[in-house]
N, CA, C and O of each residue as an XYZ file, in Angstrom:
368
protein
N    -162.763     55.002    -19.659
C    -163.515     56.475    -19.074
C    -162.996     55.550    -17.226
O    -162.838     54.375    -16.893
N    -162.883     57.141    -16.360
C    -162.106     56.565    -15.119
C    -163.496     57.293    -13.913
O    -164.101     58.316    -14.233
N    -163.742     56.672    -12.803
C    -165.155     56.710    -11.740
C    -164.340     57.127    -10.602
O    -163.252     56.553    -10.658
N    -164.448     57.978     -9.491
C    -164.318     58.280     -8.791
C    -165.610     58.047     -7.493
O    -166.830     58.084     -7.326
N    -164.722     57.873     -7.006
C    -165.724     57.629     -5.811
C    -164.855     57.643     -4.212
O    -163.664     57.835     -3.970
N    -165.628     57.451     -3.608
C    -165.485     58.328     -2.218
C    -165.201     56.788     -1.482
O    -165.918     55.802     -1.314
N    -163.609     57.152     -1.097
C    -162.729     57.285     -0.113
C    -163.969     55.921      0.858
O    -165.120     55.838      0.431
N    -163.632     55.208      1.810
C    -163.947     54.457      2.997
C    -163.924     55.312      3.961
O    -163.160     56.087      4.536
N    -164.915     54.965      3.968
C    -165.879     56.660      5.134
C    -165.415     56.055      6.820
O    -166.158     55.098      7.036
N    -164.672     56.233      7.783
C    -164.632     55.527      9.255
C    -165.207     56.334     10.319
O    -166.162     57.098     10.176
N    -164.788     56.192     11.024
C    -166.488     55.936     12.195
C    -166.620     57.698     12.727
O    -167.540     58.498     12.899
N    -165.037     57.704     12.855
C    -165.314     59.038     13.104
C    -165.350     59.911     12.923
O    -165.038     60.902     13.583
N    -166.199     59.636     10.873
C    -164.997     60.699     10.216
C    -166.777     60.955      9.059
O    -166.958     61.600      8.026
N    -167.984     59.878     10.125
C    -169.133     59.650      8.725
C    -169.029     61.760      8.621
O    -168.588     62.658      9.339
N    -170.065     61.598      6.654
C    -170.367     62.912      6.603
C    -171.478     63.563      7.191
O    -172.320     62.841      7.727
N    -171.629     64.685      7.194
C    -171.947     65.387      8.488
C    -173.056     65.090      8.137
O    -173.785     64.560      8.976
N    -173.720     65.402      6.363
C    -174.492     65.777      5.795
C    -175.147     65.028      4.916
O    -174.792     65.288      3.766
N    -175.909     64.257      4.986
C    -176.813     62.878      3.921
C    -177.466     63.008      3.910
O    -178.261     63.126      4.842
N    -177.647     63.107      2.479
C    -179.915     63.920      1.655
C    -180.376     62.383      0.878
O    -179.726     61.900     -0.049
N    -181.261     61.933      1.294
C    -181.994     61.120      0.956
C    -182.527     61.626     -0.166
O    -183.445     62.441     -0.082
N    -181.856     61.075     -1.803
C    -183.199     61.033     -2.832
C    -183.800     59.955     -3.266
O    -184.539     59.891     -4.249
N    -183.488     59.066     -2.525
C    -184.848     57.691     -3.257
C    -184.938     56.901     -2.091
O    -184.015     56.508     -1.378
N    -186.620     56.637     -1.929
C    -186.115     55.073     -1.356
C    -187.173     54.192     -0.890
O    -187.967     54.781     -0.157
N    -187.403     53.095     -1.066
C    -187.826     52.292     -0.623
C    -189.369     51.573     -0.561
O    -189.583     51.795      0.631
N    -190.027     51.191     -0.815
C    -191.259     50.897     -0.919
C    -191.529     50.030      1.233
O    -192.458     49.361      1.687
N    -190.721     50.342      1.648
C    -190.866     50.461      2.899
C    -189.887     51.215      3.828
O    -189.455     50.748      4.882
N    -189.543     52.596      3.257
C    -189.195     53.622      3.237
C    -187.174     53.758      3.455
O    -186.517     54.709      3.879
N    -186.680     52.300      2.927
C    -185.377     52.572      3.221
C    -184.189     53.135      2.414
O    -183.807     52.645      1.350
N    -183.887     53.723      2.745
C    -182.806     55.355      1.848
C    -182.152     53.094      0.691
O    -181.785     51.935      0.884
N    -182.704     54.674     -0.884
C    -182.107     53.255     -1.885
C    -180.528     54.011     -2.749
O    -179.610     53.544     -3.424
N    -180.976     55.615     -2.158
C    -179.647     56.524     -2.810
C    -180.135     57.496     -2.465
O    -181.223     58.058     -2.342
N    -178.530     57.667     -2.244
C    -178.262     59.824     -0.753
C    -177.123     60.569     -1.571
O    -176.407     59.861     -2.279
N    -176.984     61.405     -1.549
C    -175.742     61.856     -1.222
C    -175.065     62.693     -0.617
O    -175.474     63.772     -0.187
N    -174.110     62.308     -0.548
C    -173.544     62.801      0.499
C    -171.386     63.547     -0.811
O    -170.769     63.239     -1.831
N    -171.287     64.904      0.769
C    -170.115     64.968      0.378
C    -169.756     66.081     -1.611
O    -168.909     66.829     -2.099
N    -170.601     65.664     -1.856
C    -170.951     66.247     -3.521
C    -170.893     64.967     -4.342
O    -170.132     65.105     -5.300
N    -171.289     64.123     -4.291
C    -171.458     62.295     -4.152
C    -172.861     61.601     -4.113
O    -173.677     61.318     -3.236
N    -172.733     61.418     -5.851
C    -174.649     60.707     -5.515
C    -173.984     59.432     -5.677
O    -173.168     59.089     -6.534
N    -174.773     58.400     -4.112
C    -174.136     56.438     -4.013
C    -175.736     56.480     -3.736
O    -176.588     57.142     -3.143
N    -175.480     54.619     -5.072
C    -176.710     53.756     -4.520
C    -176.094     53.587     -2.434
O    -175.297     54.025     -1.604
N    -176.959     52.850     -2.596
C    -176.640     52.271     -0.954
C    -177.014     50.500     -0.617
O    -177.850     49.702     -1.043
N    -176.141     50.460      0.154
C    -176.016     48.552     -0.311
C    -177.158     47.777      0.580
O    -177.560     48.085      1.702
N    -177.476     46.915     -0.074
C    -178.261     46.321      0.085
C    -177.428     44.826     -0.073
O    -176.242     44.501     -0.129
N    -179.126     43.902     -0.122
C    -178.768     41.985     -0.282
C    -178.231     42.249     -1.199
O    -177.034     42.457     -1.397
N    -179.166     42.264     -1.909
C    -178.655     43.177     -3.903
C    -178.689     43.510     -5.277
O    -179.109     43.348     -6.423
N    -177.806     44.220     -4.228
C    -177.169     45.478     -4.888
C    -174.854     44.892     -3.656
O    -174.896     45.010     -2.431
N    -174.318     44.711     -3.901
C    -172.980     45.231     -3.489
C    -171.615     45.679     -3.793
O    -170.624     45.720     -3.065
N    -171.825     46.109     -5.414
C    -170.574     47.014     -5.381
C    -172.178     48.482     -6.372
O    -173.353     48.666     -6.690
N    -170.528     49.097     -6.327
C    -170.563     50.572     -6.877
C    -171.487     51.361     -5.503
O    -171.749     52.528     -5.795
N    -172.117     50.858     -3.810
C    -173.178     50.762     -3.366
C    -171.689     51.446     -1.912
O    -170.528     51.136     -1.645
N    -172.542     52.286     -1.478
C    -171.797     53.044      0.345
C    -173.269     51.917      1.610
O    -174.460     51.670      1.800
N    -171.519     51.617      2.165
C    -172.947     50.894      3.082
C    -173.319     52.311      4.085
O    -172.728     53.219      4.670
N    -175.084     51.679      3.769
C    -175.471     52.745      5.368
C    -175.175     53.329      6.413
O    -175.371     54.503      6.731
N    -174.307     51.841      7.406
C    -174.125     52.762      8.501
C    -172.884     52.803      8.394
O    -172.046     52.360      9.179
N    -172.695     53.485      7.150
C    -170.578     53.816      7.282
C    -171.314     55.269      7.203
O    -170.918     56.211      7.889
N    -172.307     55.360      6.400
C    -172.655     57.357      6.086
C    -173.596     57.544      6.841
O    -174.512     58.216      6.366
N    -173.811     56.861      8.804
C    -174.795     56.422      9.861
C    -176.327     55.916      9.268
O    -176.784     55.145     10.112
N    -177.134     56.047      8.300
C    -177.702     55.991      8.502
C    -177.999     54.392      9.178
O    -177.116     53.539      9.265
N    -179.019     54.251      9.499
C    -179.937     52.998     11.315
C    -180.820     52.119     10.112
O    -182.021     51.852     10.150
N    -179.865     51.771      9.076
C    -180.421     50.187      8.219
C    -179.133     49.825      7.864
O    -178.263     50.565      7.406
N    -179.043     48.270      8.177
C    -178.724     46.821      7.180
C    -177.458     46.581      8.063
O    -177.172     47.688      8.518
N    -176.805     45.904      8.396
C    -175.805     44.369      8.612
C    -175.440     45.677     10.204
O    -175.200     46.828     10.571
N    -175.583     44.802     10.425
C    -174.361     45.311     11.942
C    -173.074     44.598     11.705
O    -172.956     43.506     11.150
N    -172.322     45.186     12.088
C    -170.792     44.378     12.469
C    -170.849     43.981     13.822
O    -171.488     44.468     14.755
N    -169.917     42.818     13.770
C    -170.398     41.764     15.095
C    -168.660     42.385     15.280
O    -168.090     42.841     14.289
N    -167.780     42.313     16.981
C    -167.015     42.668     16.657
C    -165.700     41.360     17.422
O    -164.546     41.513     17.822
N    -166.668     40.068     17.329
C    -165.182     38.692     17.827
C    -165.855     37.728     16.619
O    -166.884     37.788     15.947
N    -165.033     37.066     16.686
C    -165.537     35.774     15.381
C    -166.527     34.179     15.799
O    -166.381     33.154     16.465
N    -167.268     34.651     15.150
C    -168.255     33.618     14.804
C    -167.156     32.037     14.494
O    -166.945     32.197     13.291
N    -166.891     31.572     14.628
C    -166.054     30.544     14.814
C    -165.973     29.362     12.921
O    -165.322     28.383     12.558
N    -166.592     29.881     12.549
C    -166.332     30.205     11.169
C    -166.885     31.059      9.528
O    -167.012     32.283      9.561
N    -167.085     30.524      8.592
C    -167.260     31.960      7.790
C    -168.509     32.210      7.239
O    -169.230     31.324      6.780
N    -168.899     33.869      7.281
C    -170.713     34.106      7.188
C    -171.445     33.311      5.917
O    -172.664     33.337      5.748
N    -170.541     32.622      5.075
C    -171.422     31.797      3.904
C    -171.945     31.142      4.799
O    -173.132     31.362      5.043
N    -171.207     30.124      5.569
C    -171.386     28.989      6.409
C    -172.277     28.767      7.598
O    -172.403     27.930      8.491
N    -172.621     29.452      7.362
C    -173.485     29.635      9.237
C    -175.077     30.239      8.708
O    -175.145     31.164      7.899
N    -176.118     29.680      9.198
C    -177.389     29.998      8.176
C    -178.395     30.576      9.628
O    -179.430     30.030     10.008
N    -177.877     31.558     10.129
C    -179.352     31.991     11.213
C    -178.202     33.309     11.626
O    -176.971     33.331     11.635
N    -179.032     34.140     11.883
C    -178.576     35.732     12.177
C    -177.947     35.925     13.434
O    -178.711     35.837     14.395
N    -176.253     36.264     13.782
C    -175.407     36.293     15.351
C    -175.795     37.352     15.484
O    -176.264     38.177     14.699
N    -175.471     37.345     17.194
C    -175.976     38.148     18.032
C    -173.990     39.801     18.136
O    -172.842     39.832     18.578
N    -175.076     40.795     17.294
C    -174.208     41.808     17.548
C    -173.173     41.600     18.903
O    -172.168     42.309     18.842
N    -173.284     40.703     20.143
C    -172.252     40.422     21.269
C    -172.196     39.080     20.993
O    -173.031     38.416     20.379
N    -170.753     38.577     21.674
C    -170.693     36.924     21.645
C    -171.343     36.609     22.913
O    -170.814     37.232     23.833
N    -172.150     35.980     23.222
C    -173.232     35.564     24.296
C    -171.645     34.925     25.629
O    -170.502     34.482     25.514
N    -172.312     35.172     26.400
C    -170.348     35.266     28.337
C    -170.616     33.922     27.364
O    -170.244     34.066     26.200
N    -171.197     32.682     27.702
C    -170.883     30.757     26.941
C    -169.946     30.617     25.872
O    -169.012     29.839     25.675
N    -170.599     31.882     25.023
C    -168.972     31.530     23.585
C    -167.463     32.406     24.127
O    -166.250     32.431     23.919
N    -168.368     32.959     24.822
C    -166.301     33.287     24.800
C    -165.362     32.850     25.438
O    -164.160     32.852     25.170
N    -166.222     32.244     26.801
C    -165.317     30.970     27.522
C    -164.848     29.502     26.814
O    -164.036     28.593     26.983
N    -165.905     29.907     25.929
C    -165.253     28.406     24.937
C    -163.953     28.552     24.360
O    -163.503     27.473     23.973
N    -163.044     29.744     24.136
C    -162.072     30.431     23.160
C    -161.102     30.700     24.089
O    -160.068     31.278     23.753
């Protein structure tokens, strides 16, 4: 069986017409349709065979950080700020 998945979406190439097909109890999108594909939306519980919600313009899910926090995320037990604080910038 061959499964075709859409290519990763670049920030400036977000699909324009994203249709939310299903939502969870909190109102977050769980299944969407865009560019002719129906895809599950990635969640902490679902990480394979899904689309990152921010890649398709949804305002849910984790935000990418633009700095190295000093160790892998699996070793950090607290939420990280989106931007590096001034003190941390000076240390590097």
